[in-house]
Structures are given as C-alpha cells and as structure tokens.
A tleap script that builds the chain and sets N, CA, C and O, in Angstrom:
source leaprc.protein.ff14SB
mol = sequence {
  NMET SER GLU ALA LYS ARG LYS VAL THR ILE
  ILE TYR CYS CYS ASP ASN ASP LEU ALA MET
  TYR ARG LYS THR GLN VAL PHE ASN LEU ASN
  ALA TYR GLY ASP MET ILE ILE PRO GLN ASP
  PHE LYS ARG GLY LYS THR ILE VAL ALA VAL
  CYS ASP GLY GLU ILE ASN ILE ILE ASN SER
  VAL GLY ASP ARG VAL VAL GLU GLU TYR TRP
  CHIE
}
set mol.1.N position { -0.701 20.661 20.637 }
set mol.1.CA position { -0.115 20.559 19.307 }
set mol.1.C position { -0.533 19.228 18.672 }
set mol.1.O position { -0.373 18.171 19.282 }
set mol.2.N position { -1.065 19.280 17.458 }
set mol.2.CA position { -1.510 18.050 16.804 }
set mol.2.C position { -0.334 17.332 16.145 }
set mol.2.O position { 0.641 17.945 15.711 }
set mol.3.N position { -0.466 16.028 16.090 }
set mol.3.CA position { 0.578 15.193 15.504 }
set mol.3.C position { 0.501 15.260 13.976 }
set mol.3.O position { -0.586 15.201 13.401 }
set mol.4.N position { 1.663 15.383 13.322 }
set mol.4.CA position { 1.697 15.447 11.859 }
set mol.4.C position { 1.337 14.087 11.275 }
set mol.4.O position { 1.729 13.042 11.795 }
set mol.5.N position { 0.585 14.126 10.186 }
set mol.5.CA position { 0.134 12.890 9.547 }
set mol.5.C position { 0.284 13.017 8.041 }
set mol.5.O position { 0.407 14.119 7.506 }
set mol.6.N position { 0.273 11.862 7.354 }
set mol.6.CA position { 0.336 11.845 5.890 }
set mol.6.C position { -0.606 10.769 5.373 }
set mol.6.O position { -0.640 9.650 5.884 }
set mol.7.N position { -1.378 11.136 4.336 }
set mol.7.CA position { -2.274 10.176 3.689 }
set mol.7.C position { -1.523 9.548 2.524 }
set mol.7.O position { -1.002 10.252 1.658 }
set mol.8.N position { -1.471 8.224 2.506 }
set mol.8.CA position { -0.753 7.491 1.465 }
set mol.8.C position { -1.576 6.300 1.003 }
set mol.8.O position { -2.480 5.838 1.700 }
set mol.9.N position { -1.243 5.815 -0.183 }
set mol.9.CA position { -1.773 4.551 -0.663 }
set mol.9.C position { -0.621 3.569 -0.676 }
set mol.9.O position { 0.421 3.829 -1.278 }
set mol.10.N position { -0.807 2.452 -0.017 }
set mol.10.CA position { 0.226 1.416 0.050 }
set mol.10.C position { -0.188 0.274 -0.873 }
set mol.10.O position { -1.301 -0.244 -0.785 }
set mol.11.N position { 0.725 -0.106 -1.754 }
set mol.11.CA position { 0.520 -1.251 -2.644 }
set mol.11.C position { 1.325 -2.400 -2.051 }
set mol.11.O position { 2.511 -2.250 -1.757 }
set mol.12.N position { 0.677 -3.545 -1.878 }
set mol.12.CA position { 1.335 -4.662 -1.194 }
set mol.12.C position { 0.831 -6.004 -1.696 }
set mol.12.O position { -0.213 -6.098 -2.342 }
set mol.13.N position { 1.601 -7.044 -1.381 }
set mol.13.CA position { 1.221 -8.441 -1.586 }
set mol.13.C position { 1.142 -9.090 -0.213 }
set mol.13.O position { 1.926 -8.761 0.677 }
set mol.14.N position { 0.215 -9.993 -0.040 }
set mol.14.CA position { 0.170 -10.780 1.192 }
set mol.14.C position { 1.213 -11.881 1.078 }
set mol.14.O position { 1.495 -12.365 -0.018 }
set mol.15.N position { 1.779 -12.271 2.199 }
set mol.15.CA position { 2.851 -13.270 2.188 }
set mol.15.C position { 2.413 -14.608 1.615 }
set mol.15.O position { 3.248 -15.351 1.101 }
set mol.16.N position { 1.124 -14.939 1.688 }
set mol.16.CA position { 0.651 -16.242 1.209 }
set mol.16.C position { -0.130 -16.126 -0.103 }
set mol.16.O position { -0.865 -17.046 -0.461 }
set mol.17.N position { 0.018 -15.004 -0.828 }
set mol.17.CA position { -0.783 -14.746 -2.016 }
set mol.17.C position { 0.034 -13.899 -2.989 }
set mol.17.O position { 0.773 -13.014 -2.559 }
set mol.18.N position { -0.085 -14.153 -4.280 }
set mol.18.CA position { 0.657 -13.374 -5.267 }
set mol.18.C position { -0.115 -12.159 -5.772 }
set mol.18.O position { 0.455 -11.328 -6.480 }
set mol.19.N position { -1.380 -12.035 -5.433 }
set mol.19.CA position { -2.176 -10.888 -5.879 }
set mol.19.C position { -1.676 -9.604 -5.228 }
set mol.19.O position { -1.142 -9.626 -4.119 }
set mol.20.N position { -1.855 -8.475 -5.935 }
set mol.20.CA position { -1.471 -7.186 -5.378 }
set mol.20.C position { -2.727 -6.473 -4.872 }
set mol.20.O position { -3.794 -6.531 -5.483 }
set mol.21.N position { -2.560 -5.811 -3.750 }
set mol.21.CA position { -3.652 -5.087 -3.104 }
set mol.21.C position { -3.207 -3.661 -2.856 }
set mol.21.O position { -2.019 -3.345 -2.924 }
set mol.22.N position { -4.185 -2.792 -2.565 }
set mol.22.CA position { -3.839 -1.429 -2.189 }
set mol.22.C position { -4.760 -0.980 -1.066 }
set mol.22.O position { -5.907 -1.414 -0.964 }
set mol.23.N position { -4.228 -0.103 -0.230 }
set mol.23.CA position { -5.008 0.444 0.879 }
set mol.23.C position { -4.572 1.883 1.089 }
set mol.23.O position { -3.381 2.176 1.189 }
set mol.24.N position { -5.548 2.777 1.154 }
set mol.24.CA position { -5.266 4.180 1.447 }
set mol.24.C position { -5.529 4.408 2.918 }
set mol.24.O position { -6.582 4.047 3.444 }
set mol.25.N position { -4.541 5.022 3.580 }
set mol.25.CA position { -4.629 5.193 5.025 }
set mol.25.C position { -3.805 6.407 5.439 }
set mol.25.O position { -2.926 6.851 4.700 }
set mol.26.N position { -4.092 6.937 6.613 }
set mol.26.CA position { -3.340 8.057 7.167 }
set mol.26.C position { -2.416 7.511 8.258 }
set mol.26.O position { -2.856 6.792 9.156 }
set mol.27.N position { -1.122 7.866 8.167 }
set mol.27.CA position { -0.140 7.420 9.145 }
set mol.27.C position { 0.526 8.628 9.803 }
set mol.27.O position { 0.606 9.703 9.209 }
set mol.28.N position { 0.997 8.443 11.020 }
set mol.28.CA position { 1.707 9.494 11.749 }
set mol.28.C position { 3.112 9.693 11.188 }
set mol.28.O position { 3.707 8.775 10.622 }
set mol.29.N position { 3.630 10.909 11.357 }
set mol.29.CA position { 5.015 11.220 11.008 }
set mol.29.C position { 5.787 11.422 12.298 }
set mol.29.O position { 5.242 11.923 13.281 }
set mol.30.N position { 7.074 11.027 12.297 }
set mol.30.CA position { 7.896 11.264 13.477 }
set mol.30.C position { 8.439 12.692 13.446 }
set mol.30.O position { 8.104 13.460 12.544 }
set mol.31.N position { 9.258 13.048 14.406 }
set mol.31.CA position { 9.792 14.409 14.530 }
set mol.31.C position { 10.634 14.821 13.325 }
set mol.31.O position { 10.814 16.013 13.077 }
set mol.32.N position { 11.153 13.848 12.574 }
set mol.32.CA position { 11.991 14.137 11.400 }
set mol.32.C position { 11.183 14.159 10.103 }
set mol.32.O position { 11.739 14.399 9.031 }
set mol.33.N position { 9.887 13.913 10.194 }
set mol.33.CA position { 9.038 13.907 9.019 }
set mol.33.C position { 8.927 12.563 8.335 }
set mol.33.O position { 8.311 12.453 7.275 }
set mol.34.N position { 9.526 11.525 8.937 }
set mol.34.CA position { 9.433 10.177 8.381 }
set mol.34.C position { 8.098 9.543 8.770 }
set mol.34.O position { 7.652 9.664 9.911 }
set mol.35.N position { 7.476 8.877 7.824 }
set mol.35.CA position { 6.203 8.224 8.089 }
set mol.35.C position { 6.426 6.928 8.864 }
set mol.35.O position { 7.370 6.182 8.606 }
set mol.36.N position { 5.548 6.687 9.805 }
set mol.36.CA position { 5.639 5.490 10.636 }
set mol.36.C position { 4.501 4.551 10.263 }
set mol.36.O position { 3.333 4.840 10.522 }
set mol.37.N position { 4.863 3.405 9.642 }
set mol.37.CA position { 3.870 2.377 9.322 }
set mol.37.C position { 3.946 1.348 10.451 }
set mol.37.O position { 4.980 0.703 10.625 }
set mol.38.N position { 2.879 1.188 11.212 }
set mol.38.CA position { 2.904 0.278 12.364 }
set mol.38.C position { 3.179 -1.178 11.962 }
set mol.38.O position { 2.818 -1.611 10.867 }
set mol.39.N position { 3.814 -1.911 12.853 }
set mol.39.CA position { 4.136 -3.317 12.622 }
set mol.39.C position { 2.890 -4.153 12.374 }
set mol.39.O position { 2.921 -5.081 11.567 }
set mol.40.N position { 1.791 -3.838 13.055 }
set mol.40.CA position { 0.580 -4.646 12.862 }
set mol.40.C position { 0.021 -4.468 11.449 }
set mol.40.O position { -0.638 -5.373 10.935 }
set mol.41.N position { 0.269 -3.319 10.809 }
set mol.41.CA position { -0.138 -3.157 9.412 }
set mol.41.C position { 0.798 -3.943 8.495 }
set mol.41.O position { 0.340 -4.571 7.541 }
set mol.42.N position { 2.095 -3.915 8.771 }
set mol.42.CA position { 3.087 -4.570 7.913 }
set mol.42.C position { 3.095 -6.088 8.041 }
set mol.42.O position { 3.532 -6.789 7.129 }
set mol.43.N position { 2.615 -6.594 9.169 }
set mol.43.CA position { 2.664 -8.041 9.433 }
set mol.43.C position { 1.919 -8.823 8.356 }
set mol.43.O position { 0.751 -8.549 8.080 }
set mol.44.N position { 2.593 -9.797 7.750 }
set mol.44.CA position { 1.980 -10.662 6.748 }
set mol.44.C position { 1.935 -10.066 5.357 }
set mol.44.O position { 1.300 -10.624 4.462 }
set mol.45.N position { 2.616 -8.915 5.160 }
set mol.45.CA position { 2.587 -8.237 3.868 }
set mol.45.C position { 4.005 -7.954 3.380 }
set mol.45.O position { 4.937 -7.808 4.172 }
set mol.46.N position { 4.145 -7.880 2.060 }
set mol.46.CA position { 5.348 -7.346 1.437 }
set mol.46.C position { 4.921 -6.054 0.758 }
set mol.46.O position { 4.144 -6.073 -0.196 }
set mol.47.N position { 5.436 -4.926 1.257 }
set mol.47.CA position { 5.062 -3.633 0.705 }
set mol.47.C position { 5.845 -3.404 -0.579 }
set mol.47.O position { 7.075 -3.454 -0.587 }
set mol.48.N position { 5.121 -3.151 -1.664 }
set mol.48.CA position { 5.705 -2.950 -2.988 }
set mol.48.C position { 5.969 -1.469 -3.236 }
set mol.48.O position { 7.014 -1.107 -3.777 }
set mol.49.N position { 5.021 -0.607 -2.838 }
set mol.49.CA position { 5.170 0.830 -3.065 }
set mol.49.C position { 4.338 1.602 -2.051 }
set mol.49.O position { 3.312 1.126 -1.564 }
set mol.50.N position { 4.814 2.816 -1.745 }
set mol.50.CA position { 4.068 3.754 -0.921 }
set mol.50.C position { 3.900 5.015 -1.763 }
set mol.50.O position { 4.884 5.652 -2.138 }
set mol.51.N position { 2.648 5.373 -2.058 }
set mol.51.CA position { 2.340 6.506 -2.941 }
set mol.51.C position { 1.702 7.622 -2.125 }
set mol.51.O position { 0.911 7.361 -1.219 }
set mol.52.N position { 2.045 8.852 -2.443 }
set mol.52.CA position { 1.503 10.001 -1.734 }
set mol.52.C position { 0.033 10.200 -2.086 }
set mol.52.O position { -0.315 10.298 -3.262 }
set mol.53.N position { -0.818 10.258 -1.088 }
set mol.53.CA position { -2.238 10.508 -1.299 }
set mol.53.C position { -2.998 9.283 -1.772 }
set mol.53.O position { -2.508 8.155 -1.723 }
set mol.54.N position { -4.210 9.544 -2.229 }
set mol.54.CA position { -5.076 8.479 -2.737 }
set mol.54.C position { -4.862 8.368 -4.240 }
set mol.54.O position { -4.909 9.370 -4.954 }
set mol.55.N position { -4.628 7.162 -4.715 }
set mol.55.CA position { -4.373 6.961 -6.140 }
set mol.55.C position { -5.376 5.975 -6.717 }
set mol.55.O position { -6.000 5.198 -5.993 }
set mol.56.N position { -5.515 6.023 -8.028 }
set mol.56.CA position { -6.371 5.093 -8.749 }
set mol.56.C position { -5.481 4.340 -9.732 }
set mol.56.O position { -4.954 4.939 -10.669 }
set mol.57.N position { -5.307 3.047 -9.531 }
set mol.57.CA position { -4.468 2.234 -10.405 }
set mol.57.C position { -5.320 1.785 -11.585 }
set mol.57.O position { -6.350 1.135 -11.410 }
set mol.58.N position { -4.880 2.137 -12.787 }
set mol.58.CA position { -5.619 1.779 -13.996 }
set mol.58.C position { -5.245 0.376 -14.459 }
set mol.58.O position { -6.108 -0.381 -14.903 }
set mol.59.N position { -3.979 0.028 -14.359 }
set mol.59.CA position { -3.490 -1.270 -14.807 }
set mol.59.C position { -2.254 -1.610 -13.987 }
set mol.59.O position { -1.466 -0.724 -13.655 }
set mol.60.N position { -2.079 -2.876 -13.660 }
set mol.60.CA position { -0.898 -3.288 -12.908 }
set mol.60.C position { -0.368 -4.612 -13.454 }
set mol.60.O position { -1.010 -5.260 -14.280 }
set mol.61.N position { 0.800 -4.995 -12.984 }
set mol.61.CA position { 1.439 -6.224 -13.431 }
set mol.61.C position { 0.493 -7.397 -13.211 }
set mol.61.O position { -0.058 -7.568 -12.124 }
set mol.62.N position { 0.313 -8.200 -14.248 }
set mol.62.CA position { -0.500 -9.401 -14.121 }
set mol.62.C position { -1.970 -9.216 -14.429 }
set mol.62.O position { -2.684 -10.209 -14.571 }
set mol.63.N position { -2.461 -7.974 -14.541 }
set mol.63.CA position { -3.883 -7.764 -14.821 }
set mol.63.C position { -4.312 -8.475 -16.099 }
set mol.63.O position { -5.334 -9.160 -16.121 }
set mol.64.N position { -3.537 -8.312 -17.152 }
set mol.64.CA position { -3.893 -8.912 -18.437 }
set mol.64.C position { -3.791 -10.433 -18.375 }
set mol.64.O position { -4.628 -11.134 -18.943 }
set mol.65.N position { -2.769 -10.948 -17.689 }
set mol.65.CA position { -2.600 -12.399 -17.573 }
set mol.65.C position { -3.798 -13.002 -16.856 }
set mol.65.O position { -4.344 -14.009 -17.305 }
set mol.66.N position { -4.210 -12.400 -15.751 }
set mol.66.CA position { -5.348 -12.911 -14.978 }
set mol.66.C position { -6.615 -12.832 -15.819 }
set mol.66.O position { -7.405 -13.776 -15.829 }
set mol.67.N position { -6.823 -11.726 -16.523 }
set mol.67.CA position { -8.020 -11.550 -17.337 }
set mol.67.C position { -8.085 -12.584 -18.451 }
set mol.67.O position { -9.146 -13.161 -18.692 }
set mol.68.N position { -6.964 -12.830 -19.140 }
set mol.68.CA position { -6.949 -13.804 -20.225 }
set mol.68.C position { -7.135 -15.221 -19.718 }
set mol.68.O position { -7.758 -16.041 -20.393 }
set mol.69.N position { -6.606 -15.524 -18.537 }
set mol.69.CA position { -6.708 -16.866 -17.976 }
set mol.69.C position { -8.140 -17.176 -17.548 }
set mol.69.O position { -8.623 -18.286 -17.772 }
set mol.70.N position { -8.819 -16.213 -16.938 }
set mol.70.CA position { -10.134 -16.457 -16.380 }
set mol.70.C position { -11.272 -16.188 -17.355 }
set mol.70.O position { -12.414 -16.539 -17.060 }
set mol.71.N position { -10.998 -15.570 -18.522 }
set mol.71.CA position { -12.098 -15.272 -19.453 }
set mol.71.C position { -11.934 -15.962 -20.768 }
set mol.71.O position { -12.775 -15.811 -21.654 }
savepdb mol mol.pdb
quit
C-alpha cells in the first residue's frame, strides 16, 4: 500500500531575513489525512501559508516597496 501524499506550495520567511520565499514540495499525510511537514524543513523558517498544489504568485506584500527602493 502506498503512502498518501499531497503537493503543496509553502510560503515562508527565513528567521534571519524579511524576504518571502516559496517552495513547492510533496509531503506525506498521516492516517487522519493531516499533512506532515518535517522539522528539518521547518527549521529556521516562519511558515506564512500552505497552498494546495503549485501556485504562481503574481504580487506579494512588499514587492512594490522593494521595486521602488531599488529602481
């Protein structure tokens, strides 16, 4: 019997950085259907959102501020 899995995109900040990042990855589900994000993935990060599947972020908080500051 194969283990149930779910593909998600996780939006996060690193503990030492204010920039937002995203990573699409497949994680295992437990017997109750809850997704298990391993501690080694969570270490050093603050998870902002977990989105179902692969997503494309068009605009996020701070994009305009960073663009205006650097250009």
